[in-house]
C-alpha positions as a printed Julia matrix, in Angstrom:
118×3 Matrix{Float64}:
  92.08   97.43  110.79
  94.65   99.94  112.06
  91.93  102.1   113.56
  90.55   99.23  115.67
  94.05   98.32  116.92
  94.79  101.93  117.82
  91.42  102.21  119.59
  92.13   99.04  121.58
  95.44  100.41  122.89
  94.14  103.99  123.22
  96.51  105.65  120.75
  95.36  108.56  118.61
  95.68  107.78  114.86
  97.58  111.06  114.43
 100.59  109.25  115.86
 100.58  106.34  113.4
 103.77  105.94  111.36
 104.3   103.21  108.75
 107.48  101.33  107.85
 107.55   99.37  104.59
 110.14   96.73  105.42
 109.15   94.45  102.56
 109.76   97.04   99.82
 112.69   98.88  101.41
 114.55   95.96  102.95
 113.41   92.42  102.18
 113.06   92.81   98.41
 116.14   95.0    98.01
 118.4    92.71  100.07
 116.86   89.42   99.0
 120.17   87.53   99.12
 121.7    89.44  102.03
 119.87   88.59  105.23
 122.17   90.64  107.45
 121.9    93.66  105.16
 118.12   93.32  105.15
 118.1    93.17  108.94
 120.28   96.29  109.23
 118.11   98.27  106.81
 114.92   97.15  108.59
 116.33   98.24  111.95
 117.33  101.63  110.52
 113.89  102.09  108.96
 112.2   101.32  112.29
 114.5   103.67  114.22
 113.77  106.42  111.69
 110.02  105.85  112.0
 110.21  106.03  115.79
 112.14  109.31  115.53
 109.54  110.72  113.09
 106.69  109.55  115.32
 108.22  111.38  118.29
 107.82  114.63  116.34
 104.19  114.06  115.33
 101.47  116.24  116.78
  97.85  115.38  117.34
  95.63  116.32  114.43
  92.21  117.53  115.46
  89.44  115.99  113.39
  86.97  118.53  112.13
  83.76  117.86  110.27
  82.91  120.12  107.38
  79.9   120.35  105.15
  80.54  119.42  101.56
  78.68  120.2    98.41
  77.96  117.25   96.17
  79.3   119.09   93.16
  82.37  118.19   91.09
  84.35  119.58   88.18
  85.86  117.05   85.8
  88.45  118.35   83.37
  88.68  116.25   80.23
  85.91  114.38   78.42
  87.93  111.37   77.33
  86.88  107.87   78.33
  88.09  108.3    81.93
  86.44  111.71   82.34
  83.15  110.53   80.86
  83.17  107.41   83.03
  83.86  109.46   86.16
  81.12  111.93   85.23
  78.54  109.19   84.75
  79.51  107.35   87.94
  79.44  110.51   90.06
  76.15  111.68   88.55
  74.62  108.31   89.41
  75.82  108.86   93.0
  73.89  112.13   93.15
  76.69  114.61   92.43
  76.13  117.69   90.3
  78.73  117.2    87.56
  80.4   119.91   85.48
  82.4   118.41   82.63
  84.9   120.58   80.75
  86.62  119.63   77.48
  89.0   121.86   75.52
  88.33  120.2    72.17
  85.11  120.56   70.17
  84.23  116.87   70.6
  84.17  114.44   73.5
  85.67  110.97   73.64
  89.38  111.82   73.64
  91.62  109.35   71.81
  88.78  106.85   71.65
  86.85  109.14   69.3
  89.73  108.94   66.82
  89.38  105.19   66.39
  87.07  103.8    63.74
  86.65  100.43   65.48
  87.59   98.71   68.72
  88.84   95.32   69.83
  87.48   92.66   70.36
  84.08   93.31   68.79
  85.17   95.55   65.9
  82.34   97.91   66.86
  82.41  101.61   66.15
  84.35  103.24   68.97
  81.76  105.93   69.71
């Protein structure tokens, strides 16, 4: 969405600066409308000042190798390894312990089916 807006007004995305008024102003000063307004104005002024210092970032294409290293063969590591392998990546999975499965391998059964965890 931002890219199409920037393209329409011919602004390089290198110069995009975000201001999170909701999190930094509206939520914090929920019961103080004037305080929220003041903080929002300060946030916007700060973003404009930061944007003035930004420099264009040249986009460069690089070749990548579809090869990954995953450290840790717990549930998350195993899931990532399977998903990436299915996407055609060469996966190298490293685990420091003698078995895989992480904490899950220590459980004798799992909720809600009471099945063996591994």
